[in-house]
N, C-alpha and C positions, 0 to 999 in steps of 0.2 A: 504491499500500500504506499511504504514511504517512499515506495522505488517511482512508483509512478507519480507520487506529488513531484515527483525533483524534476521530472522528465516534463510535466505542467508548465513546473515554473521557468524552466531553463528555455522552453517553446515558447513560454508569453515574454521571458526577456527579450529572445529572436524577433520575435515581430514587434514588440517594442519599438528596438532595435531600427528595424526595416521603416519603420514607421517615421521615425525621426531622423533617418537619412533619407525619408525622403521627402518629409517635409520640411529640412534645409536644404535642399537639391529646389525644390521648386521656389523657398526663399533665395536663394541665390541666383537662380534666374529671372527672377522679376525682375521688369524695368519699371522701377522707381517714375513717378510722375511727374511731368513737367506742368509748371505753372505757365498761363496762355499765354502767357508774354513774350517766351522762348521763340528763338529764330532762329535759324540751321548757320546762314550769313546774309549776307548784304544782296540784294536785289541786283548791282552793277556785278560783283562778280558773278554771280550763275549766270547775268545775260551774256557774262563773256563765259562762259562752259564749266563757269564753278572751279577754276582749278587750284584756288587760294583760299581758304578759313583761317581765320582766328579766335583763338576760345581760351582764356586762364593762361596766358602768361607761352602761349604755343600758338606756329603757324604748321598747321598742312598743308600740305600741296600736291601739284600731279608734277614728276619730276619728268618731264620731255627726255632728255638726257640718260633715263634709264625705263624707257619705254612708257613713260607714263605711270609710273609704280608711285602708290601713295608714300610721303615720308610727308618728315616730322621736322619741326626747326625753332629754334630763340626768333624774338622777332628781331634781331640784328645778325641772324645768317649763322649763329654757330649752334653745335650739339645738332645736327645733321642727324637722323634716325631712317632708314628704312622699316616700310610697316608693311608693304602687300607687296606681293611678287605678278602685279597683274595688275593695268592701266585702270588710271578711277578718273572720275570728273564728276561736277556736282555737287560738293564736298560739305558737307554741313556738319557742324559741330553743337551737344545742346544736352544737358542731361545728363555729362561724365561719359556721351558714346560720341562714335564720328556715325554717320551716313551718311554713303555715297554708293554710285550707280558705278560696279565694276564690269569691267569685259575684256578679258585675256584675247579676244581677237585683233583687236586694236593695238597692243604692246604686252610687255612680260618678256618673261623667260621662265625657265629651268620646267621641271616634267607639269604640275600643273599649267604651261600656256597648252601642253598637246592637248587637253582636250576644251573644246569650248564653255567659256565660263561666263554666267552674265547673270546682271539683275540689279534688286537693290537689293544694300547689304549695310549692316550695323557691326561696328567690332566698337571695343574699350579703347581709349586715345593711343596703347601701346601698339594695336591694329590686333590682338589676342581675341578670343571668345567671336571671329567673325561668323553671322547667320543670317543666309540669303532672307530674307520677307519675300522679294516676289520674284521669281524668275521670268522677269518679262524686261523686255525694253524701256528705259525710260530716258523719255530725252530732254527732260529738266525736272528738278524737284528742290523739293524747302519742306524741310522743319517748318511748325508749327504748334506749339504746344506738344501734346502726345500723339499727333499723327505729322507724316509726310503727306505734302500733297504731292502729287506727280502726272504728270503727263505720258501716260503706258502707252506704248504701243505693242501690238502682234499684226501678222500677216493678215489675220480676218476680224477683226476689228477696228484697224489702224489706228490712229492715237483718238484719245478720250483723254479723258479728266477724272484721276481715281483722289482716292485718301489711304491710309490704310496706317494700325497704329503704330506706337516703337515697336510693343512686343507683337507685333504682325494679325494682331486681333483682326477685327472689325472692319477688314478691307469693303471699300463701298465705291459704286459707280456716284460721283458731284455729276459731271456735266459733260453730256455728247459736244460743248462747243472746246475747241481747243484751247486751255484758259492756263496762262502763264500765271504758278502761283509765284515767283522772283521776287517781287515786289512785296516784302510783308514784312507788318511792322505793330505789335499790339495784339497777332490774331487778327488782322486786316489785309487782306491780300489784296494788291490793285493789278487791275490789268488790263487791259482794253478787248475788247471784243473783237470777233473775226468770222463770225457765222454773217451778221445783218448788220454790224456795221463796225467801226472801231474808236467806241467812246469810250472814254474811262472808268470802270467802276470801281466798284467796292466790294469783296467781297467776306463775310463776318464769318470766322470760321469757328464760331461759337454755335452756329443757326446753319453755317453753309448758305446764309440767305444773299441775298446783291443788290446793290442798290446806285443809281449813275452818281458818277458827281460831275463829269464833265465831257460835251458832245465835239466831237471835234474828228482828227484821223489823227490817230497816237498810239505811238509804236513804243514798246521797250520801255516801260515805263519804270522807274525806279525811287522809293521812301528813303527821303533823308533829310535831317533839320524841321521835319515837317512838313517838306512841301513833295510832292513830285515832280519829277524831274523824267522829262520825255522829248522822243523825237518829233517832230509835226512833218507828220506827212505829207499834208498839205501846201507848206510851205517850201520844198525843197528840203525837206529833215534839219531842218534848223534844229535847234536846241533852245525847249523852252520849260521851266516849270510855273507848278501850280501849285498857290496858295490854300492848305487844309484847313487855316482858321482864318482867312477872309476870302477865300475862291479866285482870288488877282491870278492873272496869268501875265509873265513876263519873260520873254525873250533875252534871253544870255546870247545866242551868238546865231547870225547870216550865215556864218558858215555850213555848207550843208557836211550830215557826219556821220558816219560809217559805223560807228563804234564809241562807246563812254561809258564811263566809271565816274563815281562821288563819292568821294570818303579825305577826310583827315582836312577840310576845309578847301579842296580844291573839285575841282572836275577837270576829268583827263580825257581826253575826246581827240579820235581817228578825225582830222580834215580831209573831205577827198575835193582836190582841186587837179585838176587836168595837168597844172603849169609845178608848181610848186604843193602838191601833198605831206602832210605833218602830224607827227604825235603831240596835240596843243593839251596846253592845261589851264586853265584860268582859275578864279575864286570859286566858290560857292556861289556867288551870286552877279559872278558875269564877267566882272573885273578883271583888271588887268591880264589879259590872255599873253601867253610865250611861246614859243616852240621849245617843244623837248626832243625831239627828233625828225630830219625831215627824211621821208619815203612812208612806205605804206603798213601799219605798222595794227596786228588784232590781237584778241585775249588779254583787255586791260584787266590785270587783275589787282588790288591793294592789298596789304596788310598796313598797321600803325606805322611802320617807319618807310614802307617803300611802295612804289608802284614798278609791276614785270608784262612785261610785253615779249610780245616777237613780232617779227619782219613777217608779213601776211604770207600765207604758203608756206614756211620755211618754221617748225617747232624750235629748232636750233640753228643758234643758240641761243638762248635763254636772257631779254635781257632786262635791267631796272634801275631807279633813279631812284634817291631818297626824299621824300618828303619834303626836306628843308633845306634842299641847292637841287639843282640840276647838275645832275653827273651821271651822266648813259654808258652803264659798263657792260659786260656779260656778267652773268649768275654763274659765278666760277665755282663758289660753294657750292653747289648743286650737282656739276659736273664732277670734281672732285670726289664730294659723296657716289656717283652713281661708279665712278670708275675703278674705286673702293669697295663698292659690290660684286664687281665682276670677281 
């Protein structure tokens, strides 16, 4: 009888241990909730493919010298670390996690590159605990609170606007319209229409309801400093900004703009000019325009200390200039880190 009781006690202890391990594993795998104000990256960076993102004293970037693999570094370009062996873009940071679109068909090295891997991914800031949230193509994506809003593409439905929770639950079609989630602030996504018009709209992620803000032929909106910056397609793609507090519209430059970004008190933009194309910089209100570099450049991404870009149709060399003064040079730290990883 005592022997049977011992067996029962041992079995109960084993069951309790297993249950404890199960609860611990579930707790460790739980993704903490984000405040609705959490946003993964700036609209300007994401409009330029989201190749850089900065949070909590670290910069995360797609290293063009290493097939677009994900790296991290300090804002002053020290302490570079490789995080993935596949190409990434649309980098987002929030709630102690990284979110990005990964596709090893566009870059990467090693055994994992042999098998085509792609999709919306989540990982820890050091690249560990990588998990695929949706194994579909994502044109662009933005973290807004507990959800990733993204343009989801496949060969059957083509491009539609979806959201999915950071823990991989709650995937939902938000709209059949191709909405860009890039310009987001305080849980509000600012986007231009694509189906019936190109007006400026606001989508409140608390309810996914939309409202009209400004009529016009608007494209590539960016939130910054309580303004929505945008390219005015009706007026030769000049750059304007719309005040969210007063509703006033200001023209910042009459230059034809190919791409732009806003941050650190500046607007960087590519001036489209047949005779003298140039990467330009002006203050956030459009004053004091100056040339950063002559030529045609793209993928303007900003961190707290630098503006990064490259020549059109040539991912390398990666170029950069500090915000404090204009001095364009190659991003040699990224090149050296890529060589060291081979």
